[in-house]
VEXPARO-593745 format. One record per residue: y, x, z of N, C-alpha, C in turn. Coordinates in steps of 0.2 Angstrom, whole numbers, padded with zeros to 4 digits, always signed. Each point is the difference from the previous one (the first is absolute). Layout:
BEGIN
YXZYXZYXZ ...
***
This chain:
BEGIN
-0066+0043-0100+0006+0000+0005+0001+0007+0003 +0006+0002+0000+0002+0006+0003+0002-0001+0007 -0002+0004+0005+0001-0001+0007+0005+0006+0002 +0006-0002+0002+0005+0005+0001+0002-0001+0007 +0004+0005+0003+0003+0000+0007+0006-0004-0001 +0001-0005+0004+0006-0004+0000+0003+0000+0008 +0006+0003+0001+0002+0001+0006+0004-0006+0002 -0001-0003+0006+0003-0006+0002+0002+0001+0008 +0003-0004+0003+0002+0000+0007-0001-0007+0003 +0003+0000+0006+0000-0006+0004+0007-0003+0001 +0001-0006+0002+0007-0002+0002+0000-0006+0005 +0006-0003-0001+0002-0005+0006-0005-0005+0001 -0002-0001+0006-0005-0005+0002+0003-0007+0000 -0004-0005-0001+0002-0007+0001+0000-0003+0007 +0005-0003+0002+0000-0003+0007-0004-0007+0000 -0006+0001-0001-0005-0006-0001+0000-0004+0007 +0002-0007+0000-0001-0004+0005-0006-0004-0001 -0006+0002+0003-0006-0003-0001-0003-0002+0007 -0005-0005+0000-0002-0002+0006-0006+0003+0003 -0002-0002+0006-0006+0002+0003-0006-0002-0003 -0006+0004+0001-0006-0003-0003-0005+0002+0005 -0007+0001-0002-0005+0001+0004+0001+0006+0005 -0003+0000+0006+0001+0006+0004-0004+0006-0002 +0004+0006+0001-0003+0006-0001+0004+0005+0003 -0003+0005+0004+0004+0005+0003+0003+0005-0005 +0007+0001+0001+0003+0004-0005-0003+0007-0001 -0002+0003+0005-0003+0007-0001-0006-0001-0005 -0003-0005-0001-0006-0001-0004+0002-0001-0008 +0007-0001-0001+0002-0001-0007+0000+0006-0003 +0000+0000-0007+0001+0006-0004-0007+0004-0001 -0005-0002+0003-0006+0004-0001-0003-0001-0008 +0002-0005-0003-0002-0001-0007+0006+0000-0005 +0006+0002+0002+0006-0001-0004+0001+0007-0004 -0004+0004-0001+0002+0006-0004+0002-0001-0007 -0003-0006-0002+0001-0002-0007+0008-0002-0001 +0003-0002+0005+0007-0002+0000+0005+0006+0001 -0003+0006+0002+0004+0006+0001-0003+0005-0005 +0000+0000-0006-0003+0004-0005+0001+0007+0001 -0005+0004+0000+0000+0008+0000-0002+0003-0006 +0003+0005-0003-0002+0003-0006-0007+0002+0000 -0004-0001-0006-0006+0003-0001+0000+0006-0005 -0005+0004+0000-0001+0005-0006+0000-0004-0007 +0004+0002-0005+0000-0004-0006-0007+0001-0003 -0002-0006-0003-0007+0000-0003+0000+0004-0007 +0005+0001-0003+0001+0004-0006+0006+0004+0000 +0000+0005-0004+0006+0005-0001+0003-0002-0006 +0007+0000+0000+0004-0002-0005+0006+0005-0001 +0002+0001-0006+0006+0004-0001+0004-0003-0006 +0003-0006+0002+0003-0003-0006+0007+0001+0000 +0002+0003-0005+0008+0002-0001+0003-0004-0005 -0004-0005-0003+0003-0004-0006+0005-0005+0003 +0006-0001-0003+0005-0005+0002-0003-0007+0000 +0001-0004+0005-0002-0007+0001+0005-0005-0003 -0002-0005-0002+0004-0006-0002-0002-0006+0003 +0004-0005+0001-0002-0007+0002+0003-0005-0004 -0003-0006-0001+0002-0005-0004+0007-0002+0001 +0004-0001-0005+0007-0002+0001+0005+0005+0002 -0002+0006+0001+0004+0005+0003+0001+0005-0005 +0007+0003-0001+0001+0005-0005-0001+0007+0004 -0001+0000+0006-0001+0006+0004-0007+0003-0001 +0000+0007+0001-0007+0003+0000+0001+0005+0006 -0006+0001+0004+0000+0005+0005-0007+0003+0000 +0000+0007+0002-0007+0003+0001-0002-0002+0007 -0006+0001+0001-0003-0002+0007+0003+0004+0005 +0002+0006-0001+0004+0004+0005+0007-0003+0002 +0003-0002-0005+0006-0004+0001-0001-0006+0004 -0005-0004-0002-0002-0006+0003-0001+0001+0008 -0003+0006+0001-0002+0001+0007+0006+0003+0004 +0005+0001-0003+0006+0004+0004+0003-0005+0004 -0001+0001+0007+0003-0004+0005+0008+0000+0001 +0003+0005-0003+0007+0001+0000+0003-0002-0006 -0003-0002-0005+0003-0003-0006-0005-0004-0004 -0002-0006+0003-0006-0004-0003+0003-0004-0006 -0005-0002-0004+0002-0003-0006+0003-0007+0000 +0005-0001-0004+0003-0006-0001-0001-0003-0006 -0006-0004-0001-0002-0002-0007+0004-0005-0003 +0003-0004+0004+0004-0006-0003+0007+0000+0004 +0004+0004-0002+0007+0001+0003+0004-0007-0001 -0001-0003-0005+0004-0006-0002-0002-0006+0005 -0005+0001+0004-0002-0006+0004+0003+0000+0007 +0004+0005+0001+0003+0001+0007+0007+0002-0001 +0004+0000+0006+0007+0003+0000-0001+0008+0001 +0006+0002+0001+0001+0008+0001-0004+0002+0006 -0004+0005-0001-0005+0002+0005+0004+0004+0005 +0000-0001+0007+0003+0004+0005-0004+0007+0000 +0004+0005+0002-0003+0007+0000-0007+0000+0004 +0000-0003+0006-0006+0000+0004-0006-0003-0003 +0001-0005-0005-0005-0003-0003-0003+0004-0006 +0005+0003-0003-0001+0004-0007-0003+0007+0002 +0003+0004+0004-0002+0007+0001-0001+0001+0008 +0002-0004+0004-0001+0001+0007+0006+0004+0003 +0000+0000+0007+0005+0004+0003-0003+0004+0006 -0002+0006+0000-0003+0004+0005-0007-0003+0001 -0003-0004-0005-0006-0003+0001-0002-0003-0007 -0006-0003-0001-0003-0002-0006+0005-0006-0002 +0000-0001-0007+0004-0006-0002-0004-0006+0002 +0004-0006+0001-0003-0006+0002-0004-0003-0006 +0002+0001-0006-0003-0002-0006-0007+0003-0001 -0001+0006+0003-0007+0003-0001-0005-0004+0003 +0001-0003+0006-0005-0004+0003+0000-0008-0001 +0007-0002+0000+0001-0007-0001+0001-0003-0007 +0000+0005-0005+0002-0001-0007+0007-0003+0000 +0003+0000-0006+0007-0002-0001+0000-0007+0000 -0006-0004+0000+0000-0007+0001+0000-0002+0007 -0001+0005+0005-0001-0002+0007-0007-0003+0002 -0004-0001-0005-0007-0003+0001-0005+0005+0004 +0001+0006-0002-0004+0005+0004-0008-0001-0002 -0004+0004+0004-0007+0000-0001-0003-0001+0007 -0007-0002+0000-0003-0002+0006+0001+0005+0006 +0000+0006-0002+0001+0005+0006+0007+0001+0002 +0005-0004-0003+0007+0000+0002+0002-0007+0002 +0006-0002-0002+0002-0007+0002+0004-0003-0006 +0000-0006+0000+0004-0004-0005+0006-0002+0003 +0006+0003-0002+0007-0001+0002+0004-0005-0004 -0003-0002-0005+0004-0004-0005+0002-0007+0003 +0007-0001+0001+0003-0006+0002+0000-0001+0007 -0002+0005+0004+0000-0001+0008+0007+0000+0002 +0002-0003+0006+0007-0001+0002+0002+0007+0002 +0007+0001-0002+0003+0007+0002+0000+0001+0007 +0002-0004+0004+0000+0001+0008-0007+0002+0002 -0005-0004-0002-0007+0002+0002-0002+0007-0002 +0001+0002-0006-0001+0007-0003+0003+0005+0004 +0007-0001+0002+0004+0004+0004-0003+0001+0007 -0003-0005+0003-0003+0000+0006-0006+0004+0000 -0004-0001-0005-0006+0004-0001+0001+0008+0000 +0005+0002-0004+0002+0007-0001+0003+0002+0007 +0004-0004+0003+0002+0002+0007-0006+0001+0005 -0005-0004-0001-0006+0001+0004-0004+0006-0001 +0000+0002-0007-0003+0006-0002+0004+0006+0003 +0006+0000-0001+0004+0005+0002+0000+0001+0008 +0000-0005+0004-0001+0001+0007-0007+0001+0002 -0005-0001-0004-0007+0001+0002-0003-0005+0003 +0003-0006+0001-0003-0006+0003-0005-0003-0005 +0000+0001-0006-0005-0002-0005-0004+0006-0003 -0006+0000+0001-0004+0005-0003-0007-0003-0001 -0004+0003-0004-0007-0002-0002-0005+0003+0005 -0005-0004+0002-0005+0003+0004-0004+0005-0004 -0003+0005+0004-0005+0005-0003-0007-0002+0001 -0002-0004-0005-0007-0002+0000-0004+0007-0001 +0002+0004-0004-0002+0007+0000+0006+0004-0002 -0001+0007+0001+0006+0004-0001+0003-0001-0007 -0004+0000-0005+0002+0000-0007+0004-0006-0002 +0000-0006+0004+0003-0006-0002+0007-0001+0004 +0003+0006+0003+0006-0001+0003+0006+0000-0005 +0001-0006-0003+0004-0001-0005+0007-0001+0002 +0001-0002+0007+0007-0001+0002+0005+0006+0000 -0003+0006+0001+0004+0005+0001+0005+0001-0006 -0003-0001-0006+0004+0000-0006+0006-0004+0001 -0001-0007+0001+0006-0004+0001+0005+0002+0006 -0003+0002+0005+0004+0002+0006+0005+0006-0003 -0003+0004-0003+0004+0006-0003+0005-0002-0005 -0002-0005-0004+0005-0002-0005+0006-0004+0003 -0002-0004+0005+0005-0004+0003+0005+0005+0004 -0003+0005+0003+0005+0004+0004+0004+0005-0004 -0002+0001-0007+0004+0005-0004+0005-0003-0005 -0001-0007-0001+0005-0003-0005+0006-0003+0003 +0006+0002-0002+0006-0003+0003+0000-0007+0000 +0003-0003+0005+0000-0008+0000+0003-0003-0006 +0005+0003-0003+0003-0004-0006-0005+0000-0006 -0003+0006-0001-0005+0000-0005-0006-0004+0001 -0002-0001+0007-0005-0004+0001+0002-0008-0001 +0006-0001+0001+0002-0007-0001+0000-0002-0007 +0002+0005-0004+0000-0001-0008-0007-0001-0002 -0005+0004+0002-0007-0001-0002-0002-0007+0002 +0001-0002+0006-0002-0006+0003+0003-0006-0004 +0006+0000-0002+0003-0005-0004-0002+0000-0007 -0002+0006-0002-0003+0000-0007-0007-0004+0000 -0004+0002+0005-0007-0004+0000+0001-0007+0002 +0004-0002+0004+0001-0007+0002+0002-0004-0006 +0004+0003-0004+0002-0004-0006-0005-0001-0005 -0006+0004+0000-0005-0001-0005-0004-0007+0001 -0003-0002-0005-0004-0006+0001-0007+0001+0001 -0003-0002+0005-0007+0001+0001-0004-0003-0006 -0006+0003-0002-0004-0002-0005-0007-0001+0002 -0004-0004-0003-0007-0001+0001-0004+0007-0001 -0002+0003+0005-0003+0007-0001-0007+0000+0002 -0003-0005+0002-0007+0000+0002-0004-0006-0003 -0006+0001-0003-0005-0005-0001-0005+0000+0005 -0001-0005+0004-0004+0000+0006-0007-0003-0002 -0005+0004+0001-0007-0002-0003-0005+0000+0006 -0003-0005+0002-0005+0000+0005-0007+0003-0003 -0003+0004+0004-0005+0004-0003-0005+0002+0005 -0006+0001-0002-0005+0003+0005-0002+0007-0002 +0001+0002-0006+0000+0007-0002+0006+0003-0004 +0001+0006+0001+0006+0003-0004-0002+0007-0003 +0005+0002-0004-0002+0007-0003+0000+0005+0005 -0004+0005-0001+0001+0006+0005+0006+0003-0002 +0003+0003+0005+0007+0003-0001+0001+0007+0003 +0005+0003-0001+0003+0006+0003+0007+0000+0001 +0003+0004+0004+0007+0000+0002+0003+0006-0003 +0005+0000-0004+0003+0006-0003+0005+0003+0005 +0004+0005-0002+0004+0004+0005+0006-0004+0002 +0002-0005-0003+0005-0004+0002-0002-0006+0004 -0007+0000+0002-0003-0006+0004+0000-0006-0004 -0001+0001-0007-0001-0006-0005-0007-0001-0001 -0003-0006+0002-0007-0001-0001-0002-0002-0008 -0005+0004-0002-0001-0001-0007-0008-0001-0001 -0002-0004-0005-0007+0000-0002-0003+0006-0002 -0006+0002+0003-0004+0006-0002-0003-0001-0007 +0000+0005-0004-0003+0000-0007-0007-0003+0000 -0002-0003-0004-0007-0002-0001-0002-0008+0002 +0005-0003+0003-0001-0007+0001-0004-0002+0006 -0002+0004+0004-0004-0002+0006+0003-0004+0005 -0003-0005+0003+0002-0004+0005-0003+0001+0007 +0003-0004+0005-0002+0001+0007+0002-0007+0003 -0003-0002+0006+0002-0006+0003+0007+0001+0003 +0004-0005+0000+0007-0001+0002+0000+0001+0008 -0005-0004+0003+0000-0001+0007+0007-0003+0003 +0002+0002+0006+0006-0002+0003+0006+0004-0001 +0002+0000-0007+0005+0005-0002+0004-0004-0005 +0006+0003-0002+0004-0002-0006+0000+0007-0004 -0002-0001-0006+0000+0006-0004+0005-0002-0006 +0006+0004+0000+0005-0001-0006-0001+0005-0005 +0000-0002-0006-0001+0005-0006+0005-0002-0005 +0003+0005-0004+0004-0002-0005-0003-0004-0006 +0004-0005-0002-0002-0004-0006-0001+0005-0006 +0004+0005-0001+0000+0005-0005+0001+0007+0003 -0005+0003+0002+0001+0007+0003+0004+0005-0003 +0000+0000-0007+0004+0005-0004+0008-0002+0001 +0001-0006+0000+0007-0002+0000+0003+0000+0007 -0004-0001+0005+0002+0000+0007+0001+0007+0002 -0005+0005-0002+0001+0007+0001+0006+0003-0003 +0003-0004-0005+0006+0002-0003+0006-0003+0003 -0001-0003+0006+0005-0004+0004+0004-0005-0005 -0004-0004-0003+0002-0005-0004+0002-0006+0004 +0007-0002+0000+0002-0006+0005-0002-0007-0003 -0004+0000-0005-0002-0006-0003-0008-0001+0001 -0003+0005+0003-0008-0001+0000-0002+0000+0007 -0003-0006+0002-0002-0001+0007-0007+0001+0002 -0002-0004+0005-0007+0002+0003-0004-0006+0001 -0007+0001+0001-0005-0004+0002-0001+0001+0007 +0000-0005+0004-0002+0000+0007-0007-0003+0001 -0005+0003+0001-0007-0003+0001+0000-0001+0008 -0001-0006+0001-0001-0003+0007-0006-0003+0001 -0002-0001+0007-0007-0003+0001+0000-0007-0002 -0006-0003-0001-0001-0007-0002+0003-0004+0005 +0004-0005-0001+0002-0005+0004+0006+0002+0004 +0003+0006-0001+0005+0003+0005+0007-0003-0002 +0001-0002-0006+0006-0003-0001+0001-0007+0003 -0005-0004+0000+0000-0007+0004+0001+0001+0007 -0004+0005+0003+0000+0002+0007+0007+0002+0002 +0003+0004-0004+0007+0003+0001+0005-0006+0000 -0001-0004-0005+0005-0006+0000+0000-0004+0006 -0006-0001+0003-0001-0004+0006+0003+0004+0006 +0000+0006+0000+0003+0004+0005+0007+0000+0000 +0003+0001-0006+0007+0000-0001+0003-0007+0001 -0003-0005-0002+0004-0007+0000-0001-0003+0007 -0006+0000+0002-0002-0004+0007-0004+0004+0005 -0002+0006-0002-0004+0004+0005-0007-0001-0001 -0002-0006-0003-0007+0000-0002-0005-0001+0006 -0003-0005+0001-0005-0001+0006+0004+0001+0006 +0006-0003+0001+0003+0000+0006+0004+0006+0002 +0001+0005-0005+0004+0006+0001+0007-0002-0001 +0005+0003+0003+0007-0001-0001+0004+0004-0005 +0002-0002-0005+0003+0004-0005+0004-0005-0005 +0006+0002-0001+0005-0004-0004+0005+0005-0003 -0003+0005-0005+0004+0005-0002+0007-0002-0004 -0001-0006-0003+0006-0003-0004+0006-0001+0004 -0001-0001+0007+0006-0002+0004+0005+0006+0000 -0003+0006-0001+0005+0006+0000+0000+0003-0007 -0005-0001-0004+0000+0004-0007+0002-0005-0005 +0001-0007+0001+0002-0004-0005-0005-0004-0004 +0002-0005-0003-0005-0003-0004-0004+0004-0005 -0006+0000-0001-0004+0004-0004+0000+0007+0002 +0003+0002+0006+0000+0007+0002+0004+0004-0004 +0005-0003-0003+0005+0004-0005+0006+0003+0004 +0000+0000+0006+0005+0003+0004+0005-0005+0002 +0004+0001+0006+0005-0005+0002+0005+0004+0004 +0006+0000-0003+0006+0004+0003-0002+0008+0000 +0000+0003+0006-0001+0007+0000-0008+0001+0002 -0004-0005+0000-0007+0001+0001-0003+0001-0007 -0004+0005-0001-0003+0001-0007-0005-0004-0002 -0001+0000-0006-0006-0004-0003-0006+0003+0001 -0005-0004+0000-0007+0003+0000-0004-0002-0006 +0003-0004-0004-0004-0003-0006+0000+0006-0005 -0006+0002-0003-0001+0004-0005+0000+0008+0002 +0001+0001+0007+0000+0007+0002-0006+0003+0000 +0000+0007-0001-0007+0004+0000-0004-0002+0006 -0006-0003-0001-0004-0002+0005-0003+0005+0005 -0001+0006-0002-0002+0005+0005+0006+0003+0004 +0006-0001-0003+0006+0001+0004+0001-0005+0005 -0002-0006-0001+0001-0005+0005-0005+0002+0006 -0006+0002-0002-0006+0001+0005+0003+0006+0004 +0003+0005-0003+0002+0006+0004+0006-0002+0005 +0004-0004-0002+0006-0002+0004-0003-0004+0006 -0005-0005-0001-0003-0004+0005-0003+0005+0005 -0004+0005-0003-0003+0005+0005+0005+0004+0004 +0006+0002-0004+0005+0003+0004+0003-0004+0005 +0001-0006-0001+0003-0004+0005-0005-0001+0006 -0006-0001-0001-0005-0001+0005-0001+0006+0004 +0000+0006-0003-0001+0006+0004+0007+0003+0003 +0005-0003-0001+0007+0002+0003+0003+0006-0004 -0003+0001-0006+0003+0006-0004+0007-0002-0002 +0002-0006-0001+0007-0002-0001+0003-0003+0006 +0004+0003+0003+0003-0002+0007+0007-0002-0001 +0002-0002-0006+0007-0003-0001+0000-0007+0003 +0006-0003-0001+0000-0007+0003-0005-0005-0003 +0000+0000-0007-0005-0004-0003-0007+0002+0001 -0001+0007+0001-0007+0002+0002-0002-0002+0007 +0005-0001+0005-0002-0002+0006-0002-0007+0000 +0004-0004-0004-0002-0007-0001-0006-0001-0003 -0002+0004-0005-0006-0001-0004-0006+0003+0004 +0001+0004+0005-0006+0003+0004-0003-0006+0003 +0004-0005+0003-0003-0005+0004-0004-0005-0005 +0003-0001-0006-0004-0005-0004-0005+0003-0004 +0000+0007-0001-0005+0003-0004-0006+0003+0004 +0001+0000+0007-0005+0004+0004-0007-0003+0000 -0001-0006-0002-0006-0003+0000-0003-0001-0007 +0003+0002-0005-0002+0000-0006-0006+0004-0001 -0006-0002-0003-0005+0004-0002+0001+0003-0007 -0004+0006-0001+0001+0003-0007-0001-0005-0005 -0005-0005+0001-0001-0005-0005+0006-0005-0001 +0003-0001+0005+0006-0005+0000+0005+0004-0004 +0001+0006+0001+0006+0004-0004-0002+0000-0007 -0006+0001-0002-0002+0000-0007+0001-0007-0003 -0002-0005+0004+0001-0007-0003+0007-0002-0001 +0005+0002+0005+0007-0001-0001+0003+0003-0006 -0002+0007+0000+0002+0004-0006-0002-0003-0007 -0006-0002+0000-0003-0003-0006+0004-0006-0002 +0002-0004+0005+0003-0006-0002+0008+0001-0002 +0003+0005+0004+0007+0001-0002+0001+0003-0007 -0005+0005-0001+0000+0003-0007-0001-0005-0006 -0003-0005+0002-0001-0005-0006+0006-0004-0001 +0005+0000+0004+0006-0004-0001+0005+0003-0005 +0003-0005-0004+0005+0003-0004+0006+0002+0004 +0003+0006-0001+0006+0002+0004+0006-0003-0001 +0001-0004-0005+0006-0004-0002-0001-0007-0001 
***
């Protein structure tokens, strides 16, 4: 397996309406969440691969340098979508949307899944980025992802932003995660685009209280293949615990996410779906709400209901929502 640098970014947050859980002081949260905010590691091996890449069912070929071009990302399957807005294909004063979110909108764990989200919801998120009321917390300096989206939202004209939003909203979400409960996981490293990859050699380590997401096929994912998804390794029992939290609070806690997010958490009106969303993305947003990093209207509402969530609660909720079919 060749390990290459894949450049990705971050994007619009989900307005998750989840309920209260066990008591924990907000300032104590985040101490163990560095895995949800991946920071690049030194590459374990050096590569200089200039050979053109191909993907199954695609007539296109790209070199790794072309694949990694954030201002002209690959479009492997142009027949699977309509005309690409300029901001999606090449960007406007900033990276192309397709470089982080793929031409399918599904994105990668370090970014966001935009496929099929409501237009008005996405426009609100971009307005919040532009005004600065939405940003990511700095668990450590290297994880300050929000600045990229703040800059993109500030630099893209409103009409072009609307075209991009309408493009992604029209995409059908796909099953992007296989959720696996585990006690041990492959040892990993994080490349220059904050993509987590297995280390060569097949060594393992305890999962602990984390969610580790890895490509089902690293070669294809590093090529920005919109057909190749991920495995989410989650703690044993977390899916069932998350289901209890989401549906009835579990052990007397108050939570009914479907009231806002619809049956099966597939979205309702302008409220986005949670089903099938990147699990570490859900953890990041819950932490953002809890710490006040998102001070938008939705953020203010979520701060009250998320402030008592423990890190374990966040992991359980994310494990369950990732296990649900998005459609």
